KEZAPA-668149 format. One record per residue: residue number from 1; residue in three letters; x, y, z of N, C-alpha, C, CB in turn. Coordinates in Angstrom, 3 decimals, always signed. Glycine has a CB too. Layout:
# KEZAPA-668149
{pt NUM,ALA,{X,Y,Z},{X,Y,Z},{X,Y,Z},{X,Y,Z}}
...
END
This chain:
# KEZAPA-668149
{pt 1,MET,{-196.386,+2.817,+100.661},{-196.644,+4.095,+101.282},{-195.655,+5.137,+100.769},{-196.566,+3.977,+102.807}}
{pt 2,ALA,{-196.136,+6.136,+100.118},{-195.288,+7.180,+99.565},{-194.616,+8.001,+100.662},{-196.102,+8.087,+98.660}}
{pt 3,GLN,{-195.266,+8.146,+101.815},{-194.693,+8.930,+102.903},{-193.404,+8.306,+103.422},{-195.697,+9.068,+104.036}}
{pt 4,ASP,{-193.301,+7.005,+103.407},{-192.124,+6.325,+103.917},{-190.937,+6.442,+102.971},{-192.438,+4.873,+104.168}}
{pt 5,LYS,{-191.145,+6.934,+101.790},{-190.062,+7.079,+100.813},{-189.081,+8.175,+101.242},{-190.637,+7.400,+99.417}}
{pt 6,PHE,{-189.578,+9.181,+101.965},{-188.769,+10.319,+102.386},{-188.647,+10.363,+103.908},{-189.373,+11.629,+101.861}}
{pt 7,LEU,{-187.587,+11.002,+104.387},{-187.444,+11.219,+105.822},{-188.564,+12.134,+106.300},{-186.053,+11.823,+106.162}}
{pt 8,SER,{-189.015,+11.911,+107.515},{-190.025,+12.794,+108.098},{-189.358,+14.113,+108.495},{-190.716,+12.122,+109.333}}
{pt 9,SER,{-190.164,+15.119,+108.793},{-189.605,+16.410,+109.206},{-188.815,+16.274,+110.503},{-190.724,+17.449,+109.378}}
{pt 10,ASP,{-189.286,+15.421,+111.414},{-188.547,+15.184,+112.658},{-187.203,+14.516,+112.384},{-189.376,+14.318,+113.616}}
{pt 11,GLU,{-187.194,+13.533,+111.500},{-185.941,+12.853,+111.147},{-184.964,+13.816,+110.476},{-186.223,+11.657,+110.219}}
{pt 12,LEU,{-185.493,+14.686,+109.644},{-184.653,+15.665,+108.960},{-184.048,+16.648,+109.958},{-185.464,+16.419,+107.896}}
{pt 13,ARG,{-184.840,+17.067,+110.943},{-184.324,+17.955,+111.990},{-183.236,+17.263,+112.803},{-185.462,+18.413,+112.916}}
{pt 14,GLN,{-183.426,+15.983,+113.112},{-182.415,+15.241,+113.860},{-181.139,+15.071,+113.046},{-182.958,+13.874,+114.274}}
{pt 15,LEU,{-181.269,+14.772,+111.786},{-180.120,+14.557,+110.918},{-179.297,+15.830,+110.754},{-180.577,+14.052,+109.558}}
{pt 16,THR,{-179.982,+16.944,+110.537},{-179.283,+18.196,+110.243},{-179.045,+19.052,+111.483},{-180.065,+18.989,+109.231}}
{pt 17,ARG,{-179.751,+18.756,+112.548},{-179.708,+19.573,+113.772},{-180.076,+21.021,+113.466},{-178.305,+19.510,+114.423}}
{pt 18,ALA,{-181.026,+21.179,+112.571},{-181.501,+22.504,+112.170},{-183.017,+22.481,+112.066},{-180.865,+22.943,+110.822}}
{pt 19,GLY,{-183.644,+23.591,+112.433},{-185.097,+23.665,+112.388},{-185.649,+24.279,+111.117},{-185.586,+24.437,+113.547}}
{pt 20,SER,{-184.920,+25.231,+110.547},{-185.448,+25.909,+109.360},{-185.065,+25.149,+108.091},{-184.928,+27.360,+109.290}}
{pt 21,SER,{-185.919,+25.249,+107.112},{-185.664,+24.588,+105.825},{-184.370,+25.084,+105.199},{-186.831,+24.823,+104.860}}
{pt 22,PHE,{-184.116,+26.381,+105.324},{-182.901,+26.956,+104.749},{-181.662,+26.331,+105.377},{-182.883,+28.482,+104.941}}
{pt 23,MET,{-181.635,+26.257,+106.699},{-180.467,+25.701,+107.398},{-180.354,+24.191,+107.153},{-180.559,+25.990,+108.920}}
{pt 24,GLN,{-181.485,+23.505,+107.040},{-181.451,+22.076,+106.733},{-180.818,+21.861,+105.364},{-182.875,+21.468,+106.776}}
{pt 25,SER,{-181.209,+22.671,+104.387},{-180.639,+22.564,+103.035},{-179.142,+22.812,+103.059},{-181.318,+23.556,+102.079}}
{pt 26,LYS,{-178.710,+23.840,+103.798},{-177.284,+24.155,+103.889},{-176.507,+22.998,+104.512},{-177.069,+25.436,+104.707}}
{pt 27,LYS,{-177.056,+22.407,+105.568},{-176.377,+21.300,+106.240},{-176.307,+20.077,+105.332},{-177.093,+20.945,+107.550}}
{pt 28,LEU,{-177.384,+19.785,+104.625},{-177.387,+18.659,+103.685},{-176.339,+18.867,+102.600},{-178.781,+18.483,+103.051}}
{pt 29,GLU,{-176.225,+20.092,+102.112},{-175.208,+20.397,+101.104},{-173.805,+20.207,+101.675},{-175.378,+21.835,+100.584}}
{pt 30,GLN,{-173.583,+20.665,+102.912},{-172.271,+20.500,+103.556},{-171.911,+19.033,+103.710},{-172.256,+21.181,+104.925}}
{pt 31,LEU,{-172.899,+18.229,+104.045},{-172.666,+16.798,+104.249},{-172.585,+16.027,+102.929},{-173.769,+16.214,+105.117}}
{pt 32,GLY,{-173.074,+16.630,+101.868},{-173.077,+15.950,+100.583},{-174.208,+14.947,+100.439},{-171.774,+15.259,+100.378}}
{pt 33,ILE,{-175.260,+15.149,+101.211},{-176.422,+14.257,+101.151},{-177.372,+14.774,+100.073},{-177.147,+14.166,+102.544}}
{pt 34,PRO,{-177.700,+13.945,+99.087},{-178.592,+14.400,+98.013},{-180.018,+14.635,+98.514},{-178.607,+13.378,+96.875}}
{pt 35,TYR,{-180.631,+15.692,+98.002},{-182.012,+16.009,+98.367},{-182.650,+16.799,+97.241},{-182.075,+16.804,+99.702}}
{pt 36,LYS,{-183.966,+16.882,+97.299},{-184.741,+17.726,+96.393},{-185.579,+18.638,+97.268},{-185.639,+16.876,+95.405}}
{pt 37,ALA,{-185.917,+19.802,+96.764},{-186.777,+20.720,+97.512},{-188.194,+20.641,+96.960},{-186.239,+22.179,+97.437}}
{pt 38,ASP,{-189.169,+20.695,+97.864},{-190.562,+20.725,+97.407},{-190.917,+22.151,+96.987},{-191.534,+20.217,+98.525}}
{pt 39,VAL,{-192.165,+22.392,+96.643},{-192.577,+23.703,+96.135},{-192.406,+24.816,+97.168},{-194.024,+23.649,+95.686}}
{pt 40,TYR,{-192.306,+24.451,+98.442},{-192.137,+25.436,+99.514},{-190.669,+25.628,+99.897},{-192.934,+25.011,+100.741}}
{pt 41,GLY,{-189.774,+24.889,+99.255},{-188.351,+24.987,+99.570},{-187.904,+24.066,+100.686},{-188.018,+26.385,+99.935}}
{pt 42,THR,{-188.790,+23.193,+101.123},{-188.446,+22.247,+102.182},{-187.645,+21.089,+101.584},{-189.728,+21.722,+102.896}}
{pt 43,PRO,{-186.494,+20.780,+102.167},{-185.705,+19.671,+101.621},{-186.405,+18.331,+101.810},{-184.329,+19.630,+102.276}}
{pt 44,MET,{-186.321,+17.516,+100.786},{-186.906,+16.180,+100.809},{-185.775,+15.179,+100.563},{-188.056,+16.031,+99.733}}
{pt 45,VAL,{-185.473,+14.363,+101.562},{-184.388,+13.395,+101.458},{-185.001,+12.007,+101.324},{-183.432,+13.473,+102.694}}
{pt 46,GLU,{-184.684,+11.339,+100.224},{-185.166,+9.971,+100.037},{-184.376,+9.025,+100.935},{-185.048,+9.540,+98.551}}
{pt 47,ARG,{-185.080,+8.110,+101.559},{-184.407,+7.132,+102.421},{-183.358,+6.339,+101.642},{-185.435,+6.173,+103.046}}
{pt 48,ARG,{-183.662,+6.007,+100.405},{-182.733,+5.234,+99.574},{-181.445,+6.022,+99.339},{-183.390,+4.866,+98.221}}
{pt 49,ALA,{-181.572,+7.333,+99.087},{-180.400,+8.174,+98.860},{-179.562,+8.282,+100.124},{-180.820,+9.568,+98.385}}
{pt 50,LEU,{-180.212,+8.425,+101.264},{-179.490,+8.507,+102.532},{-178.804,+7.189,+102.835},{-180.439,+8.888,+103.675}}
{pt 51,SER,{-179.468,+6.094,+102.550},{-178.881,+4.773,+102.770},{-177.625,+4.593,+101.923},{-179.900,+3.669,+102.450}}
{pt 52,GLY,{-177.686,+5.003,+100.659},{-176.523,+4.914,+99.784},{-175.388,+5.795,+100.267},{-176.901,+5.292,+98.369}}
{pt 53,TYR,{-175.715,+7.002,+100.728},{-174.710,+7.931,+101.247},{-174.022,+7.334,+102.471},{-175.355,+9.289,+101.602}}
{pt 54,LEU,{-174.814,+6.825,+103.406},{-174.241,+6.255,+104.626},{-173.412,+5.013,+104.326},{-175.346,+5.914,+105.620}}
{pt 55,SER,{-173.890,+4.177,+103.431},{-173.159,+2.973,+103.068},{-171.792,+3.333,+102.506},{-173.953,+2.143,+102.054}}
{pt 56,HIS,{-171.752,+4.308,+101.610},{-170.486,+4.743,+101.007},{-169.546,+5.298,+102.072},{-170.740,+5.806,+99.919}}
{pt 57,HIS,{-170.063,+6.162,+102.939},{-169.211,+6.794,+103.942},{-168.792,+5.819,+105.037},{-169.926,+7.980,+104.558}}
{pt 58,LEU,{-169.643,+4.873,+105.368},{-169.252,+3.892,+106.371},{-168.199,+2.945,+105.827},{-170.464,+3.106,+106.849}}
{pt 59,GLN,{-168.258,+2.609,+104.535},{-167.214,+1.773,+103.927},{-165.874,+2.472,+104.036},{-167.540,+1.461,+102.445}}
{pt 60,SER,{-165.843,+3.771,+103.737},{-164.610,+4.541,+103.837},{-164.120,+4.572,+105.273},{-164.817,+5.964,+103.315}}
{pt 61,PHE,{-165.039,+4.733,+106.209},{-164.696,+4.779,+107.624},{-164.085,+3.457,+108.068},{-165.934,+5.105,+108.470}}
{pt 62,TYR,{-164.715,+2.340,+107.705},{-164.191,+1.030,+108.083},{-162.847,+0.752,+107.429},{-165.182,-0.060,+107.710}}
{pt 63,ALA,{-162.680,+1.209,+106.201},{-161.403,+1.009,+105.522},{-160.299,+1.781,+106.245},{-161.496,+1.453,+104.042}}
{pt 64,LYS,{-160.608,+2.981,+106.704},{-159.624,+3.774,+107.435},{-159.227,+3.101,+108.742},{-160.170,+5.171,+107.713}}
{pt 65,LEU,{-160.169,+2.446,+109.367},{-159.884,+1.748,+110.623},{-159.260,+0.376,+110.389},{-161.159,+1.597,+111.437}}
{pt 66,ASN,{-159.186,-0.019,+109.123},{-158.625,-1.312,+108.737},{-159.420,-2.478,+109.324},{-157.171,-1.403,+109.180}}
{pt 67,LEU,{-160.711,-2.319,+109.420},{-161.546,-3.401,+109.938},{-161.822,-4.451,+108.873},{-162.859,-2.847,+110.471}}
{pt 68,ASN,{-161.726,-4.081,+107.622},{-162.006,-5.035,+106.554},{-160.825,-5.959,+106.286},{-162.378,-4.299,+105.285}}
{pt 69,GLY,{-159.625,-5.500,+106.584},{-158.457,-6.275,+106.203},{-157.647,-6.824,+107.351},{-157.591,-5.458,+105.373}}
{pt 70,GLY,{-158.200,-6.898,+108.517},{-157.426,-7.428,+109.636},{-157.858,-6.778,+110.927},{-155.929,-7.216,+109.413}}
{pt 71,GLY,{-156.914,-6.637,+111.821},{-157.232,-6.026,+113.101},{-157.699,-7.065,+114.090},{-158.289,-4.953,+112.934}}
{pt 72,ASP,{-158.206,-6.589,+115.183},{-158.581,-7.473,+116.279},{-160.080,-7.725,+116.374},{-158.096,-6.902,+117.566}}
{pt 73,SER,{-160.819,-7.406,+115.337},{-162.250,-7.675,+115.410},{-162.475,-9.180,+115.419},{-163.004,-7.012,+114.228}}
{pt 74,PRO,{-163.522,-9.653,+116.113},{-163.739,-11.091,+116.270},{-163.768,-11.868,+114.964},{-165.012,-11.320,+116.992}}
{pt 75,GLY,{-164.288,-11.297,+113.907},{-164.366,-12.006,+112.636},{-163.024,-12.156,+111.946},{-165.310,-11.303,+111.725}}
{pt 76,ASN,{-162.030,-11.400,+112.390},{-160.730,-11.434,+111.729},{-159.651,-12.118,+112.558},{-160.295,-10.039,+111.402}}
{pt 77,GLN,{-159.988,-12.645,+113.701},{-158.979,-13.288,+114.540},{-158.637,-14.656,+114.023},{-159.454,-13.384,+115.973}}
{pt 78,GLN,{-157.366,-14.970,+114.024},{-156.894,-16.276,+113.594},{-156.909,-17.232,+114.776},{-155.480,-16.181,+112.985}}
{pt 79,PRO,{-157.188,-18.517,+114.536},{-157.150,-19.475,+115.638},{-155.735,-19.591,+116.188},{-157.660,-20.853,+115.178}}
{pt 80,ARG,{-155.676,-19.750,+117.491},{-154.366,-19.890,+118.134},{-153.834,-21.286,+117.945},{-154.447,-19.557,+119.624}}
{pt 81,SER,{-152.540,-21.396,+117.784},{-151.935,-22.730,+117.630},{-151.003,-22.973,+118.814},{-151.154,-22.856,+116.265}}
{pt 82,ASP,{-151.622,-23.231,+119.973},{-150.837,-23.483,+121.199},{-150.350,-24.885,+121.256},{-151.648,-23.191,+122.435}}
END
């Protein structure tokens, strides 16, 4: 399905918190989310591009919180030696 390749207009409004195409484009640019404009100037965001953007930014976020290298998250706890 070609329609599923891009975010829907509702999803784009939720992501950018903007109703107009112009403001959506500005917000996408501010966030650094890649998009293309259709012939009417409406931003078109590919799901794959958004997924890559979020993956990159979430990795940075987790690294800042030090969740990958230790901390108290359940996957990083050492067994107790009582």
